[in-house]
N, C-alpha and C positions, 0 to 999 in steps of 0.2 A: 504494500500500500504506500509506503514512503516514496517509492519510485514514481508513483502516479502524481505526486504533488511537486516534483522537481520542476524547475523553470526551463528545462531543456526541451519541452514539448513544442511542436510547431503550433502556430496560431490557430490552425484548424481544429485542434483538439480541445479548445476552451469549453465547448459545449459538453464534451465528454467528461472533462474535469469537473464541471459544475454538477453534472448528473451524479458522478461518483461521490462528490462531497455531500450532495443532498441525500444519497443513499446511506452514507456514513452517519449523517445526522439522524436519519430515520431509525437506524439500528440503535444508536445511543439513546434516542428518545424512547423507543420501545422498551429498552432495558430499564431505563430510569422510571418509566411508568409501571412496568410489570413487577419490578422488585418490591416496591412498597405495597402494591396491591396484593401480591402473593404473600408477603409477610403479614399483612394485616388481615385481609379477608379470608384467604384460603386457609391459613393456619388457624384462624378463629373457627371456621366452619368444620375443620378436621381436628378439633382439640381432643376429642375422645377417641380418635382413630390411632392405630399404631404409629409410632414415630417414623418408621420407614415409609409408610404410605403418605404421611404429611410431608415429609421431605421430598418424595417423588412428585407429589402434586405441586409443591412450590417450584421445583426445578422446571417442570413441564409448563407451568403458568408463565414463568419468566421467559422460557424459550419461545412460547407461543406469542407473547407480547413483543418480543424482539423480532420475531419473524413477521408479525403484523406490521410493525414499524417499518421494516424493510419493504414490504409489499406496498404500503401506502407511499413511501418515499419513491419507490421505483415508478409507480403510476404517475406521481407528480413530475418526476424527471422526464418521463416519456411525453407527458403533456406539454412540458416546457420546450422540449426539443422540436415539437411540431411547428 
């Protein structure tokens, strides 16, 4: 990823660089939204469940939110590219 942000890219790739940056922001935003949601809501809902099940649900919730952030950002990036 660090290579994609170097200043050696031709001028024609600026749209691609913007798309990549937007996707990175989407992934980070999805993670930052998913983590507190998983820790607060999911762990609260599964308080009486076994610990392994609660941990797995938290991990899957964060992963799903991160993936959703990427999908939303990718859709926005494609829309901007048009």
